[in-house]
NUMARGU-218826 format. One record per atom (N, C-alpha, C): chain; residue in three letters; x, y, z; residue number from 0. Coordinates in steps of 0.02 Angstrom, whole numbers, plus 50000, padded with zeros to 5 digits. Example, Ala and Ser with C-alpha at 12.3 -4.5 7.8 and 13.67 -1.06 7.14 Angstrom:
2
<"A"; "Ala"; <50660; 49716; 50390>; 0>;
<"A"; "Ala"; <50615; 49775; 50390>; 0>;
<"A"; "Ala"; <50660; 49835; 50390>; 0>;
<"A"; "Ser"; <50642; 49888; 50354>; 1>;
<"A"; "Ser"; <50684; 49947; 50357>; 1>;
<"A"; "Ser"; <50645; 50002; 50394>; 1>;
***
This chain:
137
<"A"; "Unk"; <54876; 55968; 54397>; 0>;
<"A"; "Unk"; <54893; 55898; 54407>; 0>;
<"A"; "Unk"; <54883; 55882; 54482>; 0>;
<"A"; "Unk"; <54852; 55825; 54495>; 1>;
<"A"; "Unk"; <54839; 55806; 54565>; 1>;
<"A"; "Unk"; <54902; 55784; 54600>; 1>;
<"A"; "Unk"; <54900; 55788; 54667>; 2>;
<"A"; "Unk"; <54957; 55764; 54708>; 2>;
<"A"; "Unk"; <54970; 55690; 54695>; 2>;
<"A"; "Unk"; <54917; 55652; 54690>; 3>;
<"A"; "Unk"; <54922; 55581; 54679>; 3>;
<"A"; "Unk"; <54958; 55566; 54613>; 3>;
<"A"; "Unk"; <54938; 55601; 54561>; 4>;
<"A"; "Unk"; <54969; 55590; 54495>; 4>;
<"A"; "Unk"; <55042; 55614; 54495>; 4>;
<"A"; "Unk"; <55056; 55668; 54528>; 5>;
<"A"; "Unk"; <55125; 55692; 54533>; 5>;
<"A"; "Unk"; <55169; 55639; 54568>; 5>;
<"A"; "Unk"; <55144; 55610; 54622>; 6>;
<"A"; "Unk"; <55180; 55558; 54657>; 6>;
<"A"; "Unk"; <55190; 55497; 54613>; 6>;
<"A"; "Unk"; <55138; 55479; 54575>; 7>;
<"A"; "Unk"; <55142; 55423; 54529>; 7>;
<"A"; "Unk"; <55198; 55435; 54477>; 7>;
<"A"; "Unk"; <55199; 55493; 54447>; 8>;
<"A"; "Unk"; <55250; 55508; 54397>; 8>;
<"A"; "Unk"; <55320; 55506; 54427>; 8>;
<"A"; "Unk"; <55328; 55532; 54487>; 9>;
<"A"; "Unk"; <55393; 55531; 54522>; 9>;
<"A"; "Unk"; <55416; 55459; 54534>; 9>;
<"A"; "Unk"; <55370; 55417; 54558>; 10>;
<"A"; "Unk"; <55387; 55347; 54572>; 10>;
<"A"; "Unk"; <55403; 55309; 54507>; 10>;
<"A"; "Unk"; <55363; 55320; 54455>; 11>;
<"A"; "Unk"; <55374; 55285; 54392>; 11>;
<"A"; "Unk"; <55441; 55304; 54360>; 11>;
<"A"; "Unk"; <55461; 55367; 54372>; 12>;
<"A"; "Unk"; <55526; 55389; 54345>; 12>;
<"A"; "Unk"; <55583; 55350; 54379>; 12>;
<"A"; "Unk"; <55575; 55336; 54443>; 13>;
<"A"; "Unk"; <55627; 55299; 54480>; 13>;
<"A"; "Unk"; <55626; 55224; 54465>; 13>;
<"A"; "Unk"; <55567; 55194; 54456>; 14>;
<"A"; "Unk"; <55562; 55123; 54441>; 14>;
<"A"; "Unk"; <55497; 55111; 54404>; 14>;
<"A"; "Unk"; <55502; 55107; 54339>; 15>;
<"A"; "Unk"; <55441; 55100; 54298>; 15>;
<"A"; "Unk"; <55416; 55029; 54294>; 15>;
<"A"; "Unk"; <55453; 54980; 54321>; 16>;
<"A"; "Unk"; <55433; 54910; 54316>; 16>;
<"A"; "Unk"; <55382; 54889; 54369>; 16>;
<"A"; "Unk"; <55375; 54928; 54420>; 17>;
<"A"; "Unk"; <55329; 54911; 54475>; 17>;
<"A"; "Unk"; <55260; 54942; 54463>; 17>;
<"A"; "Unk"; <55211; 54910; 54493>; 18>;
<"A"; "Unk"; <55143; 54940; 54495>; 18>;
<"A"; "Unk"; <55137; 54974; 54562>; 18>;
<"A"; "Unk"; <55115; 55036; 54562>; 19>;
<"A"; "Unk"; <55107; 55075; 54623>; 19>;
<"A"; "Unk"; <55033; 55077; 54641>; 19>;
<"A"; "Unk"; <55017; 55053; 54700>; 20>;
<"A"; "Unk"; <54949; 55052; 54726>; 20>;
<"A"; "Unk"; <54943; 55104; 54781>; 20>;
<"A"; "Unk"; <54902; 55155; 54768>; 21>;
<"A"; "Unk"; <54893; 55209; 54816>; 21>;
<"A"; "Unk"; <54831; 55196; 54857>; 21>;
<"A"; "Unk"; <54839; 55197; 54924>; 22>;
<"A"; "Unk"; <54781; 55191; 54967>; 22>;
<"A"; "Unk"; <54748; 55260; 54968>; 22>;
<"A"; "Unk"; <54686; 55260; 54946>; 23>;
<"A"; "Unk"; <54648; 55322; 54943>; 23>;
<"A"; "Unk"; <54580; 55309; 54974>; 23>;
<"A"; "Unk"; <54572; 55328; 55037>; 24>;
<"A"; "Unk"; <54509; 55314; 55072>; 24>;
<"A"; "Unk"; <54502; 55240; 55083>; 24>;
<"A"; "Unk"; <54447; 55212; 55057>; 25>;
<"A"; "Unk"; <54434; 55141; 55066>; 25>;
<"A"; "Unk"; <54453; 55100; 55004>; 25>;
<"A"; "Unk"; <54494; 55129; 54959>; 26>;
<"A"; "Unk"; <54515; 55094; 54899>; 26>;
<"A"; "Unk"; <54590; 55097; 54890>; 26>;
<"A"; "Unk"; <54616; 55049; 54853>; 27>;
<"A"; "Unk"; <54683; 55052; 54825>; 27>;
<"A"; "Unk"; <54675; 55067; 54752>; 27>;
<"A"; "Unk"; <54711; 55119; 54728>; 28>;
<"A"; "Unk"; <54705; 55141; 54659>; 28>;
<"A"; "Unk"; <54771; 55134; 54623>; 28>;
<"A"; "Unk"; <54766; 55115; 54559>; 29>;
<"A"; "Unk"; <54823; 55117; 54514>; 29>;
<"A"; "Unk"; <54805; 55167; 54459>; 29>;
<"A"; "Unk"; <54856; 55202; 54434>; 30>;
<"A"; "Unk"; <54845; 55254; 54385>; 30>;
<"A"; "Unk"; <54878; 55237; 54318>; 30>;
<"A"; "Unk"; <54851; 55265; 54265>; 31>;
<"A"; "Unk"; <54878; 55263; 54198>; 31>;
<"A"; "Unk"; <54899; 55193; 54176>; 31>;
<"A"; "Unk"; <54964; 55184; 54158>; 32>;
<"A"; "Unk"; <54988; 55119; 54134>; 32>;
<"A"; "Unk"; <54978; 55064; 54186>; 32>;
<"A"; "Unk"; <54988; 55082; 54250>; 33>;
<"A"; "Unk"; <54978; 55034; 54304>; 33>;
<"A"; "Unk"; <54904; 55012; 54307>; 33>;
<"A"; "Unk"; <54859; 55059; 54295>; 34>;
<"A"; "Unk"; <54787; 55044; 54295>; 34>;
<"A"; "Unk"; <54771; 54995; 54239>; 34>;
<"A"; "Unk"; <54799; 55006; 54180>; 35>;
<"A"; "Unk"; <54787; 54960; 54124>; 35>;
<"A"; "Unk"; <54813; 54890; 54139>; 35>;
<"A"; "Unk"; <54873; 54887; 54167>; 36>;
<"A"; "Unk"; <54902; 54821; 54183>; 36>;
<"A"; "Unk"; <54861; 54786; 54237>; 36>;
<"A"; "Unk"; <54842; 54824; 54289>; 37>;
<"A"; "Unk"; <54801; 54795; 54343>; 37>;
<"A"; "Unk"; <54734; 54772; 54316>; 37>;
<"A"; "Unk"; <54704; 54811; 54273>; 38>;
<"A"; "Unk"; <54640; 54793; 54243>; 38>;
<"A"; "Unk"; <54646; 54729; 54203>; 38>;
<"A"; "Unk"; <54700; 54722; 54164>; 39>;
<"A"; "Unk"; <54710; 54661; 54124>; 39>;
<"A"; "Unk"; <54721; 54601; 54169>; 39>;
<"A"; "Unk"; <54761; 54608; 54221>; 40>;
<"A"; "Unk"; <54779; 54552; 54264>; 40>;
<"A"; "Unk"; <54724; 54531; 54312>; 40>;
<"A"; "Unk"; <54686; 54580; 54337>; 41>;
<"A"; "Unk"; <54636; 54565; 54388>; 41>;
<"A"; "Unk"; <54564; 54573; 54364>; 41>;
<"A"; "Unk"; <54556; 54590; 54300>; 42>;
<"A"; "Unk"; <54490; 54600; 54271>; 42>;
<"A"; "Unk"; <54450; 54654; 54308>; 42>;
<"A"; "Unk"; <54483; 54710; 54321>; 43>;
<"A"; "Unk"; <54452; 54766; 54356>; 43>;
<"A"; "Unk"; <54433; 54820; 54305>; 43>;
<"A"; "Unk"; <54381; 54856; 54320>; 44>;
<"A"; "Unk"; <54355; 54908; 54276>; 44>;
<"A"; "Unk"; <54399; 54971; 54280>; 44>;
<"A"; "Unk"; <54414; 55001; 54222>; 45>;
<"A"; "Unk"; <54451; 55064; 54219>; 45>;
<"A"; "Unk"; <54400; 55121; 54217>; 45>;
<"A"; "Unk"; <54413; 55173; 54258>; 46>;
<"A"; "Unk"; <54372; 55233; 54257>; 46>;
<"A"; "Unk"; <54418; 55293; 54254>; 46>;
<"A"; "Unk"; <54389; 55352; 54251>; 47>;
<"A"; "Unk"; <54429; 55413; 54248>; 47>;
<"A"; "Unk"; <54437; 55445; 54316>; 47>;
<"A"; "Unk"; <54500; 55463; 54333>; 48>;
<"A"; "Unk"; <54512; 55504; 54392>; 48>;
<"A"; "Unk"; <54494; 55576; 54375>; 48>;
<"A"; "Unk"; <54512; 55596; 54316>; 49>;
<"A"; "Unk"; <54492; 55659; 54285>; 49>;
<"A"; "Unk"; <54494; 55648; 54210>; 49>;
<"A"; "Unk"; <54479; 55698; 54169>; 50>;
<"A"; "Unk"; <54476; 55685; 54096>; 50>;
<"A"; "Unk"; <54542; 55659; 54066>; 50>;
<"A"; "Unk"; <54598; 55672; 54098>; 51>;
<"A"; "Unk"; <54663; 55652; 54069>; 51>;
<"A"; "Unk"; <54695; 55591; 54103>; 51>;
<"A"; "Unk"; <54668; 55569; 54159>; 52>;
<"A"; "Unk"; <54701; 55516; 54198>; 52>;
<"A"; "Unk"; <54651; 55459; 54211>; 52>;
<"A"; "Unk"; <54673; 55397; 54195>; 53>;
<"A"; "Unk"; <54630; 55339; 54209>; 53>;
<"A"; "Unk"; <54654; 55305; 54273>; 53>;
<"A"; "Unk"; <54607; 55269; 54303>; 54>;
<"A"; "Unk"; <54622; 55234; 54366>; 54>;
<"A"; "Unk"; <54584; 55168; 54367>; 54>;
<"A"; "Unk"; <54606; 55123; 54408>; 55>;
<"A"; "Unk"; <54566; 55065; 54426>; 55>;
<"A"; "Unk"; <54589; 55045; 54495>; 55>;
<"A"; "Unk"; <54549; 55005; 54528>; 56>;
<"A"; "Unk"; <54568; 54987; 54596>; 56>;
<"A"; "Unk"; <54522; 54936; 54626>; 56>;
<"A"; "Unk"; <54533; 54925; 54690>; 57>;
<"A"; "Unk"; <54493; 54877; 54728>; 57>;
<"A"; "Unk"; <54486; 54902; 54799>; 57>;
<"A"; "Unk"; <54434; 54878; 54834>; 58>;
<"A"; "Unk"; <54423; 54902; 54903>; 58>;
<"A"; "Unk"; <54476; 54876; 54951>; 58>;
<"A"; "Unk"; <54492; 54916; 55001>; 59>;
<"A"; "Unk"; <54539; 54897; 55053>; 59>;
<"A"; "Unk"; <54516; 54832; 55086>; 59>;
<"A"; "Unk"; <54451; 54823; 55093>; 60>;
<"A"; "Unk"; <54425; 54763; 55126>; 60>;
<"A"; "Unk"; <54443; 54698; 55089>; 60>;
<"A"; "Unk"; <54464; 54704; 55025>; 61>;
<"A"; "Unk"; <54483; 54645; 54985>; 61>;
<"A"; "Unk"; <54559; 54645; 54971>; 61>;
<"A"; "Unk"; <54597; 54684; 55009>; 62>;
<"A"; "Unk"; <54668; 54692; 54995>; 62>;
<"A"; "Unk"; <54706; 54626; 54996>; 62>;
<"A"; "Unk"; <54695; 54584; 55046>; 63>;
<"A"; "Unk"; <54732; 54521; 55050>; 63>;
<"A"; "Unk"; <54720; 54478; 54988>; 63>;
<"A"; "Unk"; <54659; 54474; 54966>; 64>;
<"A"; "Unk"; <54641; 54436; 54907>; 64>;
<"A"; "Unk"; <54681; 54460; 54846>; 64>;
<"A"; "Unk"; <54678; 54524; 54833>; 65>;
<"A"; "Unk"; <54712; 54551; 54774>; 65>;
<"A"; "Unk"; <54788; 54550; 54781>; 65>;
<"A"; "Unk"; <54814; 54563; 54840>; 66>;
<"A"; "Unk"; <54886; 54560; 54850>; 66>;
<"A"; "Unk"; <54912; 54490; 54836>; 66>;
<"A"; "Unk"; <54875; 54440; 54858>; 67>;
<"A"; "Unk"; <54897; 54370; 54847>; 67>;
<"A"; "Unk"; <54896; 54353; 54773>; 67>;
<"A"; "Unk"; <54845; 54376; 54737>; 68>;
<"A"; "Unk"; <54842; 54363; 54665>; 68>;
<"A"; "Unk"; <54901; 54396; 54630>; 68>;
<"A"; "Unk"; <54915; 54458; 54646>; 69>;
<"A"; "Unk"; <54971; 54493; 54615>; 69>;
<"A"; "Unk"; <55036; 54456; 54630>; 69>;
<"A"; "Unk"; <55045; 54435; 54691>; 70>;
<"A"; "Unk"; <55105; 54399; 54710>; 70>;
<"A"; "Unk"; <55110; 54333; 54672>; 70>;
<"A"; "Unk"; <55054; 54297; 54668>; 71>;
<"A"; "Unk"; <55053; 54232; 54633>; 71>;
<"A"; "Unk"; <55070; 54240; 54559>; 71>;
<"A"; "Unk"; <55050; 54296; 54530>; 72>;
<"A"; "Unk"; <55064; 54309; 54459>; 72>;
<"A"; "Unk"; <55134; 54338; 54449>; 72>;
<"A"; "Unk"; <55170; 54349; 54504>; 73>;
<"A"; "Unk"; <55238; 54376; 54498>; 73>;
<"A"; "Unk"; <55240; 54450; 54479>; 73>;
<"A"; "Unk"; <55188; 54486; 54495>; 74>;
<"A"; "Unk"; <55185; 54557; 54478>; 74>;
<"A"; "Unk"; <55213; 54598; 54537>; 74>;
<"A"; "Unk"; <55266; 54636; 54523>; 75>;
<"A"; "Unk"; <55295; 54678; 54575>; 75>;
<"A"; "Unk"; <55251; 54739; 54588>; 75>;
<"A"; "Unk"; <55233; 54748; 54650>; 76>;
<"A"; "Unk"; <55192; 54806; 54668>; 76>;
<"A"; "Unk"; <55217; 54835; 54733>; 76>;
<"A"; "Unk"; <55204; 54899; 54740>; 77>;
<"A"; "Unk"; <55222; 54936; 54800>; 77>;
<"A"; "Unk"; <55160; 54974; 54823>; 77>;
<"A"; "Unk"; <55148; 54973; 54887>; 78>;
<"A"; "Unk"; <55091; 55008; 54917>; 78>;
<"A"; "Unk"; <55113; 55077; 54940>; 78>;
<"A"; "Unk"; <55074; 55127; 54923>; 79>;
<"A"; "Unk"; <55087; 55195; 54946>; 79>;
<"A"; "Unk"; <55029; 55214; 54991>; 79>;
<"A"; "Unk"; <55044; 55223; 55055>; 80>;
<"A"; "Unk"; <54993; 55238; 55105>; 80>;
<"A"; "Unk"; <55019; 55296; 55147>; 80>;
<"A"; "Unk"; <54981; 55348; 55153>; 81>;
<"A"; "Unk"; <55002; 55407; 55192>; 81>;
<"A"; "Unk"; <55020; 55390; 55264>; 81>;
<"A"; "Unk"; <54987; 55340; 55292>; 82>;
<"A"; "Unk"; <55001; 55321; 55361>; 82>;
<"A"; "Unk"; <55070; 55287; 55368>; 82>;
<"A"; "Unk"; <55085; 55243; 55321>; 83>;
<"A"; "Unk"; <55147; 55203; 55325>; 83>;
<"A"; "Unk"; <55201; 55225; 55276>; 83>;
<"A"; "Unk"; <55184; 55266; 55227>; 84>;
<"A"; "Unk"; <55232; 55286; 55176>; 84>;
<"A"; "Unk"; <55233; 55234; 55120>; 84>;
<"A"; "Unk"; <55292; 55220; 55094>; 85>;
<"A"; "Unk"; <55300; 55171; 55041>; 85>;
<"A"; "Unk"; <55312; 55103; 55073>; 85>;
<"A"; "Unk"; <55270; 55055; 55055>; 86>;
<"A"; "Unk"; <55272; 54989; 55085>; 86>;
<"A"; "Unk"; <55291; 54938; 55031>; 86>;
<"A"; "Unk"; <55346; 54904; 55041>; 87>;
<"A"; "Unk"; <55369; 54856; 54991>; 87>;
<"A"; "Unk"; <55349; 54785; 55010>; 87>;
<"A"; "Unk"; <55334; 54771; 55073>; 88>;
<"A"; "Unk"; <55316; 54704; 55094>; 88>;
<"A"; "Unk"; <55242; 54705; 55115>; 88>;
<"A"; "Unk"; <55200; 54679; 55071>; 89>;
<"A"; "Unk"; <55128; 54684; 55084>; 89>;
<"A"; "Unk"; <55106; 54644; 55145>; 89>;
<"A"; "Unk"; <55140; 54588; 55162>; 90>;
<"A"; "Unk"; <55117; 54549; 55219>; 90>;
<"A"; "Unk"; <55127; 54588; 55284>; 90>;
<"A"; "Unk"; <55182; 54625; 55290>; 91>;
<"A"; "Unk"; <55191; 54668; 55349>; 91>;
<"A"; "Unk"; <55137; 54721; 55351>; 91>;
<"A"; "Unk"; <55120; 54749; 55294>; 92>;
<"A"; "Unk"; <55069; 54800; 55289>; 92>;
<"A"; "Unk"; <55002; 54773; 55313>; 92>;
<"A"; "Unk"; <54983; 54714; 55288>; 93>;
<"A"; "Unk"; <54919; 54684; 55307>; 93>;
<"A"; "Unk"; <54919; 54668; 55382>; 93>;
<"A"; "Unk"; <54975; 54641; 55407>; 94>;
<"A"; "Unk"; <54978; 54625; 55478>; 94>;
<"A"; "Unk"; <54975; 54688; 55521>; 94>;
<"A"; "Unk"; <55008; 54741; 55501>; 95>;
<"A"; "Unk"; <55003; 54804; 55538>; 95>;
<"A"; "Unk"; <54932; 54829; 55541>; 95>;
<"A"; "Unk"; <54896; 54821; 55486>; 96>;
<"A"; "Unk"; <54826; 54841; 55484>; 96>;
<"A"; "Unk"; <54784; 54799; 55532>; 96>;
<"A"; "Unk"; <54797; 54734; 55534>; 97>;
<"A"; "Unk"; <54760; 54690; 55580>; 97>;
<"A"; "Unk"; <54776; 54708; 55653>; 97>;
<"A"; "Unk"; <54840; 54721; 55666>; 98>;
<"A"; "Unk"; <54859; 54740; 55735>; 98>;
<"A"; "Unk"; <54826; 54805; 55755>; 98>;
<"A"; "Unk"; <54823; 54852; 55709>; 99>;
<"A"; "Unk"; <54791; 54916; 55723>; 99>;
<"A"; "Unk"; <54717; 54905; 55741>; 99>;
<"A"; "Unk"; <54684; 54860; 55706>; 100>;
<"A"; "Unk"; <54614; 54845; 55722>; 100>;
<"A"; "Unk"; <54606; 54813; 55790>; 100>;
<"A"; "Unk"; <54652; 54768; 55808>; 101>;
<"A"; "Unk"; <54650; 54737; 55875>; 101>;
<"A"; "Unk"; <54660; 54790; 55929>; 101>;
<"A"; "Unk"; <54708; 54833; 55920>; 102>;
<"A"; "Unk"; <54722; 54886; 55969>; 102>;
<"A"; "Unk"; <54662; 54932; 55976>; 102>;
<"A"; "Unk"; <54631; 54951; 55920>; 103>;
<"A"; "Unk"; <54572; 54994; 55923>; 103>;
<"A"; "Unk"; <54515; 54961; 55961>; 103>;
<"A"; "Unk"; <54507; 54895; 55952>; 104>;
<"A"; "Unk"; <54455; 54859; 55988>; 104>;
<"A"; "Unk"; <54469; 54860; 56063>; 104>;
<"A"; "Unk"; <54532; 54850; 56083>; 105>;
<"A"; "Unk"; <54551; 54851; 56154>; 105>;
<"A"; "Unk"; <54541; 54920; 56183>; 105>;
<"A"; "Unk"; <54561; 54971; 56147>; 106>;
<"A"; "Unk"; <54555; 55041; 56171>; 106>;
<"A"; "Unk"; <54482; 55060; 56183>; 106>;
<"A"; "Unk"; <54438; 55031; 56142>; 107>;
<"A"; "Unk"; <54367; 55051; 56148>; 107>;
<"A"; "Unk"; <54329; 55015; 56204>; 107>;
<"A"; "Unk"; <54362; 54971; 56241>; 108>;
<"A"; "Unk"; <54329; 54934; 56295>; 108>;
<"A"; "Unk"; <54309; 54981; 56351>; 108>;
<"A"; "Unk"; <54248; 54974; 56373>; 109>;
<"A"; "Unk"; <54223; 55011; 56431>; 109>;
<"A"; "Unk"; <54233; 54965; 56491>; 109>;
<"A"; "Unk"; <54289; 54972; 56525>; 110>;
<"A"; "Unk"; <54308; 54927; 56580>; 110>;
<"A"; "Unk"; <54260; 54930; 56639>; 110>;
<"A"; "Unk"; <54222; 54983; 56645>; 111>;
<"A"; "Unk"; <54174; 54988; 56699>; 111>;
<"A"; "Unk"; <54110; 54949; 56685>; 111>;
<"A"; "Unk"; <54100; 54932; 56621>; 112>;
<"A"; "Unk"; <54036; 54898; 56602>; 112>;
<"A"; "Unk"; <54048; 54835; 56561>; 112>;
<"A"; "Unk"; <54098; 54797; 56578>; 113>;
<"A"; "Unk"; <54110; 54734; 56542>; 113>;
<"A"; "Unk"; <54106; 54676; 56592>; 113>;
<"A"; "Unk"; <54071; 54625; 56572>; 114>;
<"A"; "Unk"; <54064; 54566; 56616>; 114>;
<"A"; "Unk"; <54127; 54523; 56610>; 114>;
<"A"; "Unk"; <54135; 54478; 56658>; 115>;
<"A"; "Unk"; <54192; 54432; 56655>; 115>;
<"A"; "Unk"; <54188; 54389; 56592>; 115>;
<"A"; "Unk"; <54127; 54367; 56576>; 116>;
<"A"; "Unk"; <54118; 54326; 56516>; 116>;
<"A"; "Unk"; <54137; 54364; 56453>; 116>;
<"A"; "Unk"; <54116; 54427; 56448>; 117>;
<"A"; "Unk"; <54134; 54468; 56389>; 117>;
<"A"; "Unk"; <54209; 54480; 56387>; 117>;
<"A"; "Unk"; <54239; 54494; 56444>; 118>;
<"A"; "Unk"; <54311; 54506; 56447>; 118>;
<"A"; "Unk"; <54350; 54444; 56426>; 118>;
<"A"; "Unk"; <54328; 54386; 56451>; 119>;
<"A"; "Unk"; <54361; 54323; 56433>; 119>;
<"A"; "Unk"; <54356; 54310; 56358>; 119>;
<"A"; "Unk"; <54297; 54320; 56329>; 120>;
<"A"; "Unk"; <54287; 54310; 56257>; 120>;
<"A"; "Unk"; <54331; 54359; 56218>; 120>;
<"A"; "Unk"; <54335; 54421; 56240>; 121>;
<"A"; "Unk"; <54377; 54470; 56207>; 121>;
<"A"; "Unk"; <54451; 54449; 56209>; 121>;
<"A"; "Unk"; <54474; 54426; 56267>; 122>;
<"A"; "Unk"; <54543; 54403; 56273>; 122>;
<"A"; "Unk"; <54556; 54342; 56229>; 122>;
<"A"; "Unk"; <54510; 54296; 56228>; 123>;
<"A"; "Unk"; <54517; 54236; 56188>; 123>;
<"A"; "Unk"; <54519; 54253; 56113>; 123>;
<"A"; "Unk"; <54473; 54297; 56091>; 124>;
<"A"; "Unk"; <54472; 54318; 56021>; 124>;
<"A"; "Unk"; <54536; 54355; 56003>; 124>;
<"A"; "Unk"; <54559; 54398; 56047>; 125>;
<"A"; "Unk"; <54620; 54436; 56035>; 125>;
<"A"; "Unk"; <54680; 54388; 56031>; 125>;
<"A"; "Unk"; <54683; 54341; 56076>; 126>;
<"A"; "Unk"; <54737; 54291; 56076>; 126>;
<"A"; "Unk"; <54737; 54252; 56011>; 126>;
<"A"; "Unk"; <54679; 54229; 55989>; 127>;
<"A"; "Unk"; <54674; 54191; 55926>; 127>;
<"A"; "Unk"; <54693; 54233; 55866>; 127>;
<"A"; "Unk"; <54672; 54296; 55865>; 128>;
<"A"; "Unk"; <54689; 54341; 55810>; 128>;
<"A"; "Unk"; <54765; 54352; 55807>; 128>;
<"A"; "Unk"; <54795; 54363; 55865>; 129>;
<"A"; "Unk"; <54868; 54373; 55867>; 129>;
<"A"; "Unk"; <54906; 54311; 55846>; 129>;
<"A"; "Unk"; <54883; 54253; 55868>; 130>;
<"A"; "Unk"; <54915; 54190; 55847>; 130>;
<"A"; "Unk"; <54912; 54182; 55771>; 130>;
<"A"; "Unk"; <54855; 54198; 55742>; 131>;
<"A"; "Unk"; <54847; 54192; 55670>; 131>;
<"A"; "Unk"; <54893; 54240; 55633>; 131>;
<"A"; "Unk"; <54898; 54301; 55657>; 132>;
<"A"; "Unk"; <54943; 54350; 55625>; 132>;
<"A"; "Unk"; <55014; 54325; 55626>; 132>;
<"A"; "Unk"; <55037; 54302; 55683>; 133>;
<"A"; "Unk"; <55107; 54282; 55689>; 133>;
<"A"; "Unk"; <55122; 54213; 55659>; 133>;
<"A"; "Unk"; <55070; 54172; 55653>; 134>;
<"A"; "Unk"; <55078; 54107; 55620>; 134>;
<"A"; "Unk"; <55085; 54117; 55544>; 134>;
<"A"; "Unk"; <55047; 54165; 55517>; 135>;
<"A"; "Unk"; <55047; 54178; 55445>; 135>;
<"A"; "Unk"; <55108; 54217; 55423>; 135>;
<"A"; "Unk"; <55144; 54251; 55469>; 136>;
<"A"; "Unk"; <55200; 54293; 55448>; 136>;
<"A"; "Unk"; <55265; 54256; 55447>; 136>;
***
């Protein structure tokens, strides 16, 4: 039995009413009963994780879209991400991800080879991104 499936069974035993979305690489995956429910609600294709376990999911790049749909349909879901652990509030999760991207962009700046114009644009873009994050939260 895979680690992912073991974690799924453990979580379902504690609260079977929630859908558990596991971040796995560049996808969010739901397993077994959760996969069937997610497939029905979001019209996603079910595939096999292995011969005994089914899965379905969506790309991380579309997380906001799918999280909003699940929320609008009143479907309780919890995100399981090795970086953050168990996440119950998806908007904080999405904002943390956006902040991490902003920080990575700043860290990657080559301060010895950036023009004033490029620096100003970077600061303006960063400021606008931060305002959007905090306005939406």
